[in-house]
PyMOL commands that place a pseudoatom at each C-alpha (Angstrom):
pseudoatom trace, name=CA, resn=MET, resi=1, chain=A, elem=C, hetatm=0, pos=[7.636, -81.947, 42.461]
pseudoatom trace, name=CA, resn=ASP, resi=2, chain=A, elem=C, hetatm=0, pos=[10.541, -81.558, 39.315]
pseudoatom trace, name=CA, resn=LYS, resi=3, chain=A, elem=C, hetatm=0, pos=[10.773, -78.414, 37.641]
pseudoatom trace, name=CA, resn=SER, resi=4, chain=A, elem=C, hetatm=0, pos=[9.743, -79.141, 34.069]
pseudoatom trace, name=CA, resn=LEU, resi=5, chain=A, elem=C, hetatm=0, pos=[12.903, -77.508, 32.813]
pseudoatom trace, name=CA, resn=TYR, resi=6, chain=A, elem=C, hetatm=0, pos=[14.347, -80.560, 34.239]
pseudoatom trace, name=CA, resn=LYS, resi=7, chain=A, elem=C, hetatm=0, pos=[12.111, -83.459, 33.384]
pseudoatom trace, name=CA, resn=ASN, resi=8, chain=A, elem=C, hetatm=0, pos=[12.319, -85.548, 30.087]
pseudoatom trace, name=CA, resn=GLU, resi=9, chain=A, elem=C, hetatm=0, pos=[9.959, -84.311, 28.091]
pseudoatom trace, name=CA, resn=TYR, resi=10, chain=A, elem=C, hetatm=0, pos=[11.087, -81.000, 28.251]
pseudoatom trace, name=CA, resn=LYS, resi=11, chain=A, elem=C, hetatm=0, pos=[14.509, -82.538, 27.388]
pseudoatom trace, name=CA, resn=ILE, resi=12, chain=A, elem=C, hetatm=0, pos=[12.600, -83.870, 24.341]
pseudoatom trace, name=CA, resn=ILE, resi=13, chain=A, elem=C, hetatm=0, pos=[11.127, -80.396, 22.796]
pseudoatom trace, name=CA, resn=LEU, resi=14, chain=A, elem=C, hetatm=0, pos=[14.524, -78.877, 23.561]
pseudoatom trace, name=CA, resn=GLU, resi=15, chain=A, elem=C, hetatm=0, pos=[15.744, -81.758, 20.512]
pseudoatom trace, name=CA, resn=GLN, resi=16, chain=A, elem=C, hetatm=0, pos=[12.903, -81.201, 18.987]
pseudoatom trace, name=CA, resn=LEU, resi=17, chain=A, elem=C, hetatm=0, pos=[13.188, -77.331, 18.465]
pseudoatom trace, name=CA, resn=TYR, resi=18, chain=A, elem=C, hetatm=0, pos=[17.092, -78.328, 17.825]
pseudoatom trace, name=CA, resn=ARG, resi=19, chain=A, elem=C, hetatm=0, pos=[16.430, -80.788, 15.121]
pseudoatom trace, name=CA, resn=LEU, resi=20, chain=A, elem=C, hetatm=0, pos=[13.718, -78.678, 13.531]
pseudoatom trace, name=CA, resn=ARG, resi=21, chain=A, elem=C, hetatm=0, pos=[16.093, -75.280, 13.499]
pseudoatom trace, name=CA, resn=ILE, resi=22, chain=A, elem=C, hetatm=0, pos=[19.176, -77.557, 11.691]
pseudoatom trace, name=CA, resn=GLY, resi=23, chain=A, elem=C, hetatm=0, pos=[16.442, -78.871, 9.215]
pseudoatom trace, name=CA, resn=SER, resi=24, chain=A, elem=C, hetatm=0, pos=[15.282, -76.079, 7.870]
pseudoatom trace, name=CA, resn=GLY, resi=25, chain=A, elem=C, hetatm=0, pos=[18.842, -74.759, 7.365]
pseudoatom trace, name=CA, resn=MET, resi=26, chain=A, elem=C, hetatm=0, pos=[18.762, -72.184, 9.948]
pseudoatom trace, name=CA, resn=ARG, resi=27, chain=A, elem=C, hetatm=0, pos=[21.611, -71.019, 12.277]
pseudoatom trace, name=CA, resn=GLN, resi=28, chain=A, elem=C, hetatm=0, pos=[20.466, -69.486, 15.624]
pseudoatom trace, name=CA, resn=THR, resi=29, chain=A, elem=C, hetatm=0, pos=[21.204, -66.326, 14.709]
pseudoatom trace, name=CA, resn=ASP, resi=30, chain=A, elem=C, hetatm=0, pos=[18.946, -66.771, 11.467]
pseudoatom trace, name=CA, resn=LEU, resi=31, chain=A, elem=C, hetatm=0, pos=[16.175, -67.839, 13.691]
pseudoatom trace, name=CA, resn=ALA, resi=32, chain=A, elem=C, hetatm=0, pos=[16.778, -65.000, 16.660]
pseudoatom trace, name=CA, resn=GLU, resi=33, chain=A, elem=C, hetatm=0, pos=[16.906, -62.333, 13.739]
pseudoatom trace, name=CA, resn=LYS, resi=34, chain=A, elem=C, hetatm=0, pos=[12.663, -63.942, 12.173]
pseudoatom trace, name=CA, resn=LEU, resi=35, chain=A, elem=C, hetatm=0, pos=[11.981, -63.989, 15.870]
pseudoatom trace, name=CA, resn=ASN, resi=36, chain=A, elem=C, hetatm=0, pos=[13.853, -59.903, 16.760]
pseudoatom trace, name=CA, resn=VAL, resi=37, chain=A, elem=C, hetatm=0, pos=[15.349, -61.391, 19.734]
pseudoatom trace, name=CA, resn=PRO, resi=38, chain=A, elem=C, hetatm=0, pos=[19.204, -61.594, 20.159]
pseudoatom trace, name=CA, resn=GLN, resi=39, chain=A, elem=C, hetatm=0, pos=[21.068, -65.088, 19.149]
pseudoatom trace, name=CA, resn=SER, resi=40, chain=A, elem=C, hetatm=0, pos=[21.753, -65.746, 23.031]
pseudoatom trace, name=CA, resn=PHE, resi=41, chain=A, elem=C, hetatm=0, pos=[17.750, -65.952, 23.334]
pseudoatom trace, name=CA, resn=VAL, resi=42, chain=A, elem=C, hetatm=0, pos=[17.764, -69.212, 21.116]
pseudoatom trace, name=CA, resn=SER, resi=43, chain=A, elem=C, hetatm=0, pos=[20.910, -70.637, 22.543]
pseudoatom trace, name=CA, resn=LYS, resi=44, chain=A, elem=C, hetatm=0, pos=[19.592, -70.230, 25.687]
pseudoatom trace, name=CA, resn=ILE, resi=45, chain=A, elem=C, hetatm=0, pos=[16.614, -72.104, 24.849]
pseudoatom trace, name=CA, resn=GLU, resi=46, chain=A, elem=C, hetatm=0, pos=[18.324, -74.633, 23.381]
pseudoatom trace, name=CA, resn=SER, resi=47, chain=A, elem=C, hetatm=0, pos=[20.435, -75.421, 26.007]
pseudoatom trace, name=CA, resn=GLY, resi=48, chain=A, elem=C, hetatm=0, pos=[17.517, -75.464, 28.602]
pseudoatom trace, name=CA, resn=GLU, resi=49, chain=A, elem=C, hetatm=0, pos=[18.691, -72.110, 30.708]
pseudoatom trace, name=CA, resn=ARG, resi=50, chain=A, elem=C, hetatm=0, pos=[15.805, -70.912, 29.664]
pseudoatom trace, name=CA, resn=ARG, resi=51, chain=A, elem=C, hetatm=0, pos=[11.882, -71.884, 29.235]
pseudoatom trace, name=CA, resn=ILE, resi=52, chain=A, elem=C, hetatm=0, pos=[9.701, -70.785, 26.769]
pseudoatom trace, name=CA, resn=ASP, resi=53, chain=A, elem=C, hetatm=0, pos=[5.777, -70.452, 27.070]
pseudoatom trace, name=CA, resn=LEU, resi=54, chain=A, elem=C, hetatm=0, pos=[3.480, -71.616, 24.640]
pseudoatom trace, name=CA, resn=ILE, resi=55, chain=A, elem=C, hetatm=0, pos=[3.275, -68.596, 22.361]
pseudoatom trace, name=CA, resn=GLU, resi=56, chain=A, elem=C, hetatm=0, pos=[6.833, -68.576, 22.031]
pseudoatom trace, name=CA, resn=LEU, resi=57, chain=A, elem=C, hetatm=0, pos=[6.995, -72.054, 20.777]
pseudoatom trace, name=CA, resn=LYS, resi=58, chain=A, elem=C, hetatm=0, pos=[4.392, -71.149, 18.235]
pseudoatom trace, name=CA, resn=GLU, resi=59, chain=A, elem=C, hetatm=0, pos=[6.199, -68.121, 17.101]
pseudoatom trace, name=CA, resn=ILE, resi=60, chain=A, elem=C, hetatm=0, pos=[9.401, -70.292, 16.826]
pseudoatom trace, name=CA, resn=CYS, resi=61, chain=A, elem=C, hetatm=0, pos=[7.773, -73.319, 15.075]
pseudoatom trace, name=CA, resn=GLU, resi=62, chain=A, elem=C, hetatm=0, pos=[6.387, -70.680, 12.360]
pseudoatom trace, name=CA, resn=ALA, resi=63, chain=A, elem=C, hetatm=0, pos=[9.421, -69.097, 12.001]
pseudoatom trace, name=CA, resn=LEU, resi=64, chain=A, elem=C, hetatm=0, pos=[10.982, -72.337, 11.478]
pseudoatom trace, name=CA, resn=GLY, resi=65, chain=A, elem=C, hetatm=0, pos=[8.386, -73.039, 8.602]
pseudoatom trace, name=CA, resn=SER, resi=66, chain=A, elem=C, hetatm=0, pos=[5.995, -75.534, 11.319]
pseudoatom trace, name=CA, resn=ASN, resi=67, chain=A, elem=C, hetatm=0, pos=[3.517, -75.421, 12.956]
pseudoatom trace, name=CA, resn=LEU, resi=68, chain=A, elem=C, hetatm=0, pos=[2.464, -76.110, 16.873]
pseudoatom trace, name=CA, resn=LYS, resi=69, chain=A, elem=C, hetatm=0, pos=[0.276, -79.040, 15.845]
pseudoatom trace, name=CA, resn=GLU, resi=70, chain=A, elem=C, hetatm=0, pos=[2.891, -80.430, 13.763]
pseudoatom trace, name=CA, resn=PHE, resi=71, chain=A, elem=C, hetatm=0, pos=[5.322, -79.969, 16.383]
pseudoatom trace, name=CA, resn=ILE, resi=72, chain=A, elem=C, hetatm=0, pos=[3.217, -81.487, 19.467]
pseudoatom trace, name=CA, resn=ASN, resi=73, chain=A, elem=C, hetatm=0, pos=[2.709, -84.527, 17.038]
pseudoatom trace, name=CA, resn=GLU, resi=74, chain=A, elem=C, hetatm=0, pos=[5.913, -85.035, 16.792]
pseudoatom trace, name=CA, resn=PHE, resi=75, chain=A, elem=C, hetatm=0, pos=[6.614, -84.712, 20.610]
pseudoatom trace, name=CA, resn=GLU, resi=76, chain=A, elem=C, hetatm=0, pos=[4.156, -87.181, 21.533]
pseudoatom trace, name=CA, resn=LYS, resi=77, chain=A, elem=C, hetatm=0, pos=[5.908, -89.841, 18.908]
pseudoatom trace, name=CA, resn=ALA, resi=78, chain=A, elem=C, hetatm=0, pos=[8.892, -88.950, 20.549]
pseudoatom trace, name=CA, resn=PHE, resi=79, chain=A, elem=C, hetatm=0, pos=[7.576, -89.214, 23.933]
pseudoatom trace, name=CA, resn=ASN, resi=80, chain=A, elem=C, hetatm=0, pos=[5.772, -92.315, 23.220]
pseudoatom trace, name=CA, resn=GLU, resi=81, chain=A, elem=C, hetatm=0, pos=[9.004, -93.773, 21.928]
pseudoatom trace, name=CA, resn=ALA, resi=82, chain=A, elem=C, hetatm=0, pos=[11.510, -92.993, 24.573]
pseudoatom trace, name=CA, resn=LYS, resi=83, chain=A, elem=C, hetatm=0, pos=[8.711, -94.571, 27.227]
pseudoatom trace, name=CA, resn=LYS, resi=84, chain=A, elem=C, hetatm=0, pos=[9.605, -97.722, 25.105]
for i in range(1, 84): cmd.bond("trace and resi %d" % i, "trace and resi %d" % (i + 1))
show_as sticks, trace
zoom trace
């Protein structure tokens, strides 16, 4: 079984997080400050070097002015489009 970090689904999540951050007008340093983590934490997530759990995803979404439900809905749309 492939690790989820290398699956297409995870790539979609990473792309979504990046677009959400850019769309909110935040730099990695801004998001890191809101999350009270180093900028490298955000960088490693976005590059796929570090996996995140559900709680971290929820906190990131909220820090970016979104919520987990919206994020999941957008993921489902992107995932279904990628399958076509």
